[in-house]
Structure formats: C-alpha cells, structure tokens
N, C-alpha and C positions, 0 to 999 in steps of 0.2 A: 430647581432646575435652572441651568444656565444655558442660554442659546446665543450663538455668535456666528457671524458671517466671516469667511476667510477668502482671500484672493491670492493666488500664487501662480507661478509659471507652469506648474505641473501638479498632478494629483499627489505624487509622493511628497513634494515639498509642502503642499497644503496639509497632508497627513502629519508631517513632522511638526508643523505649527500647532495643529489640533492636539496632538499627543502631549506636546510640551505645556500647553495652557490648560487643557481640559482633562488630561490624563487618559489612560488606556480604556476607561469605561465609556468614553465619548461615543455617541451614535451619529452617524452621517444621515442627516435628514434629506438632503438633496445636493446635487452637484450639476453644474452645467458649464459648457465652454463659452467664454466671453470673447467675441471677436471685436477687434478695434474698429471704431467707426470712422467714416470719412475717407477721403482719397488716400491720405497718408497711412491709413490703417492697413492698406494693402501690403505695406512693407514691414508691418509689425507682427510679432507672434501673438497667437491667441493665449488667453490665460484661463485658469480654472476658478470658478466661484463655488465654494462649498459652504453649506449651512450645517453646523454641528451643534449637538446639545449634550449635556451631561446632567445626571441626577445626583445630588449630594447623598441621597439615601436610596440607592437603586433597589434594595431588597423590598422596601415598602411598596414599590410600584407593581410587584408581582402578585397575582391572585393565586392563593394556595390551591394546589391540585386537589380535586375531589371535595373541597370545602366551600365551593362557591354557593351551592344550593343545598340546604339541609333543613328538613322539616318545615317549620312555619316560616323559615327565611326564604323559601322558594320565590324567585322573581326579584329578590333584593340584591343589590350590588354590594360586593365585599367592601368593608369600611376602608382598608388601606387603599383600595382603588379609588374610592370617593375622595380621600385626602389628596391623592395624586392629581385627581381631576381638578380639585380646587387650586392646587399649585399652578396648573396650566392656565386656569382662568385668571389667576392673579398676575400673570405676566403683563408687561407693558403693552399697550394697545398698538403694537406694530403689526398691521394687517398682513404684511408679507410673511413675517415669521409665523403668525398664527395659521396662515394658509399652509405653510410648510409642515407645521406640526400635524395638521389634519391628514397630510399625505404620509405620515410616518409609517403606518402599517403597510401601505402599498410599497413604499420604498424598500423597507426591510424584506418583504416577501420577494420583491424583484431581485434584490441582492443575493438572497439565499438560493433562489432558483437558478441563478446564473453562476453560482459558486463564488460570488463576490469578485469576479474577475475585473482587474483594472489594467489598462494598457497604456497608461500615461507615465511610463518610466523614462528616465534619461536614456539616451541612445545606448550607452554601454550596457545598462541593465536590461533594456528592452530586448537586446539580442539574446541575452541569457534566458530571459523569460520565454521568448519564442522558441529557443532551443529546447528547453525543458518540456514545453508543450509538444514539440515535434517528436520528442523521445517518448511521447504517449504517457507521461506522468500525469496523473489526474490533476485538474486545475486547482482543487482544494489544497493539495499538497504543494503544488507550485507556488501558490499564493503565500503559504506559510513559510516556505523556504525564502521567497523573495522579501518577505517582511523582515526577516533576520538580516539578510544581505543588505537591504536598503538602509537599515539602521546603522550598520557598520560603515556603509558608503557615506552617509552624512556625518558620522562621527569623524571620519577622515577628511571631511570637507571636500569630498569629490576627488581628492588627490589619490587616485588608485588606478592601476592599469588592468588590462583584461586578464592577465595571468593571475593576479591577486584575487580578482572577482571569482574566477573559476575555482581557486583554492577555497574561497569562502563557501561556494556552492558545494564542493566536495565535503567540506567539514559538516555542513548542514545535512546533506544526504546521509552521511555515515552516522551522524548523531541520531537521526530518526530511526535507523535500523539497529542501533547498538543494543537496545534492551532485549532483542530476540536472539535465540540460540542458533548459531550457524555451524556448518561443518559436521564431522562425524563423531566428535567427542571421544576420539580414540577407540571407537567401536566397543563401548563399555557394555552395551546390551547384548545378550546371547541370541535372542530371536529378533530378526529384522525383516519385516514384511514390506513388500513393494506392491502398491496398487496403482491403478490408473487406466485411462481409456485405451482402447486398441490403437495401434499404429504410432505410438509415441516413442518406441524404442526401448521399452522397459526391460526386455530380456537381455539385450546387449548391454544396457546400463548395469544390470546386476552382475554380469560377467566382469565388467570393468572394476566395479567396487569390490567384488570378491578378490580379484587379482591384487588390488591395492592393499586390502586387508592382509593378504598373505605376504606380499613382497615388502611392503613398507612398514607394516605393523606386526609382522611375525605371527599372525593368527592362524589357527587350525580351523578351516572352514568347511562347511558342507552345504549342499543345495537341495531344496525341495521345490518342485514345480507342481502347481495346481492348474496350469494353463492347458487343460486337456481339450479345449475347444478348438485349438489350432495345432495340428500335427507338426507343422513347421516350427512352432515355438519350442516344442519338446525336443525335436531333432537338433535345433540350434543350441539349446542349453546343454544337451548331451555332448555335442561337439566341444563346447567350451569346457565342460567338466573333464573331458579326456585330455584336452590340451593342458589344463592346469593341474591335472591329476587330483581332483577332488571328487568325493562321492556325490551321487545325485539320486534322489528318490522321487518317483511320480506318484501323486496321491489323487484319489477320486472322491473321497468323502472324509468325514471327520475321523472315522476309525483308522483309515489309512494314514491320515496325517499324524495322529497320536502315536502310531507305531513307528513312523519315520522319525518323529521327534525323540522318542525313546531310544531308537537306534543310534541317534547322533548326540546322545547325552554327554559324551566325553569331548565333544568339539567346543571350541571357543565361541564360534558364531555359526548360526544357521540362517542362511538367506532364503526367504520364501518368495517365490514368483507366483503371484495370483493371476487369475484369468483376466485378460484385457477385454473389457466389455463396455457396452454403452451404459454408463452409470447414471444416466438421466432416469432410467427405469428403476424404481425403488426395489423391485423384486430381486435384482441382481445384488444389491447391497445385502438383502436378507439372506440370499443364498451363500454369500461370502461368509457372513457371520455364523452360518450353520456348518461350515466346512473347515474352519480354522479354530485354533485354541489360543485366541489373542487376549493378552492381559495388558491393558494400557499402563499399569503400574510398573511392570517389569520388562515389557517389550517395546520396540520401536516400530512405527509404521510410517513409511515414506510415500508420499503421493508423487508419482512421476507424470509430468506434463510436458507438452511441447511449447517452446518459446514462441512458436509461430501462431499460437492460439490467442484469440482476443481475450482481454482480461475478464469481461463479463462471463464468458463461457468457463474460464478457469475458476472464477469465484463460485459459479453454480456447481461445478464438479467438486470443489473443496467442501461446499456446504453439504453435499450428498454424503460425505464421509464423516460428518460430525459425530455420529455414534461411536466411531473408532478413535476419536481424538488424534488426528494426524499430528505427528511430531514435527516433521519438516517436509519441505518440498524439494524435488529434484527437477531442474529444467534441462530438457534435451534440445538438440537442434539449434544451439546458440549460434552456430556458424551460418544459419539461414536467415538471420534477422539483423537489422542495423538499428532498430528502435528497442532499447533495453529497459524502458520505463516500466514495462509490465512486471519485472522482477520487484521493483520498488513498490508498486501498487499491491502486489500479492502479499508482501511482508506487512505493510501498514494496514491494509484492509482486512486481511484474514488473520492478522496477528500471529504469524508463523515464520520461522526462520527457513533458510535454504541450506540444504546439506551439500549438494553437488551441482555442478554445471557441466554439460557435455557438449562438445563441438565437433563431433565426427563419429565414424563407425569403428575406428581402430581400437582394438583391445590389446593391452590395458591402457593405451594412450587415450588422448582426447577426453580426459576427465580432469576436472579441477574442483578441489574442495573449496566451498564458498566461504567468504567472509564479507562483512559489511563493506570493508575497504575495496575488495575486489569487485563487488557489484557496483559500487560508486565509480570505480575506475572504468568499468565497461560502459557506464552511462556517459560520463564526462569525456571519455576517450573518443566518442563519436564526434565531438566538437571539431576536431581536425579533419574529419571526413566530409564535412558539410561545405 
C-alpha cells in the first residue's frame, strides 16, 4: 500500500494528481481546506490538502462473502485480511498517516452517504455542476458526468469556453441513455397496453399516439378501454374514436377483453386503455392481471406518468408494475415543468427507455417521440432560461 499527501488549489486538481500518480484505484483517506496563515494570508486563496492511498493488490484486501466464518474457524479473521493488516502495520511510523488510516472506514462511509459530492470545481465547471443539480438529476449521476467533463477540461489545459463545456455535458448525458430503447420502434407490436396512475392524461395520450400511428405510420388501429371506473374516460375515448373513425370496444372482464381482441384480429395495432387507479395498492395490480391477456414476449406495455411527479414516487409506481415488465415510459405534462432531470433519473434508475413526451392537450399535436438526444436537449436547453 502506498500512502501520499497532496496539496493543490482545488479538489479537482488534487484528484488529477492522485489519478496520475496512484491510478484510478486510489482511495481518498481525508481532505481538508488549508487557509494561509498570518496577515498576508488574508489576500491569498485557500488550498486543498488530500491524503490518498492505493493498494498494489486490492483484491487481497477483500474478505470473501459468506466465507469469513465457517465451522471450526468461527471467530478467526480471514487470512488475506491478516496479510493486509500486516502491510498497514509495516508502514513507516508517520503518526499522521497512521491516524488517517484508522479513519478510513468512517471517511468512506461518509462519502457514500453523501453520494461523494464535491463542490471544489473551477468556476466554469461549478456553474454546470450546480445547474445539473438544479435540474434535479441525482447527485450520483451528476458526479459521474462531471468526472468525465473534468478529465477533458484538464486535457485541454483549461482552454475551453462555456459552449464547449455544455457540448461535453450533452455528449455524456446522451451516452448514459444510449443503451436503452427509445421511441415507438415503428409500432411493431400489435397489442400496446397503457397503464398509469389516475390524472396523468393517459386517455388523451392514447388518442394522440393512435392518431400518429394512423397518419404517419399508415397503421390500421383499434381501441379497447377498460377504464370503466370513470364514465368521463369512456366518453372521452368514444369522442376521439369517432373523430379518428376507429372502432372502440369497452370491456369489463377477461371474457369481454378476449372477445374484443378476437374482433380486432385483422387490425395492425390495438391500443388498450386500462383503468387509472392508485397503484400503491397491490390489489389493483392483481385485478389488472386478471382482466387482460398480456404477453410480455409479444406485447408492449407503456407506463404513463406525469413529469410533475417527484422521482421517488415515479420509481415506486414503476416498481409496482414489475410483474408486467414495463417496456417504456411516457411522460405527460412536460409543458408544466422546467426541471427535466427526472427523465434522466427514470432511465438510469429504472433501466427503461422513454417512448413519448407530451406537452399539451391538443390531439394529435403536442406529442413528441422520445430519443436520448431530445431528452438531453430538453435538460441542457434550460441553461438559457436560468
């Protein structure tokens, strides 16, 4: 194990030194701000002192899971851990460093609980860091994005303007979302189910998407509604079906649903509007599974949620639908929010793509097919509004 102390004008610059000398496996043991002493110190900037360490054989320092205590070895410490302890004890007798090593567990725990947030960025980067947090992107993701941007920043020896920095941020945001499926995929699936809480605009959204499938993709579509809990929802969808000249069936149970599905066998796509309910209650999920004929291998299921909802609530809603394997999410009411980080959080946390974004009540307008680039543009585009 190699332990070394670093002093730099800021934490990012200290991290660059540590990464260069100790590598990416280095661990920050402690950091503190050093203020200049004396009267003249009032006119000087503070610096950052960081103590870092690296282990030439990090795997040996880990205690194997479930193998620490076995049979007659109960109460004995694992041998690799004992070897690591001897390494620590063999370090030079620098009491300051030894004290820092004793604090290692506490420091790491503190960093993890705070998400590892650092706010010692150069001014240009600090503004971007604060902006991403203000967009309500989770700190963990902000730190990962900033790490990549920071590396490019120093590779360019700080010779970069704000526009270029924002372009780097856009590239990182898009790269993070790239692995997930976005958009409608040309409406390849015949059965598309829409689920979601009440009041998110699900019925209007279905009408918009059905119109898009007809007008832009040339699909022959039909509608099934199971939202019999709200008379207004049925009347609303009936109105849309008449305007678009597409058939609609209202079903109350699995038998009705199967008959409607058989009736529309010759159609390209069948859009299914399920009841908007409080899905925090598990029984509603069970009721849904008993009234539809959903096959996750051949059908699509979109979760419709409002962009005005806090992410923790969205995550809980998504988790409730895990038995159905949600294919994608649709965000409504985009015109009512200015912090768009919740879209990014949803993709990364729930590992799901976004199909559509809606920003108004007009049918078939106010609908946008989502892509990673469009989501990124919506987030970074708010920079000019601040």
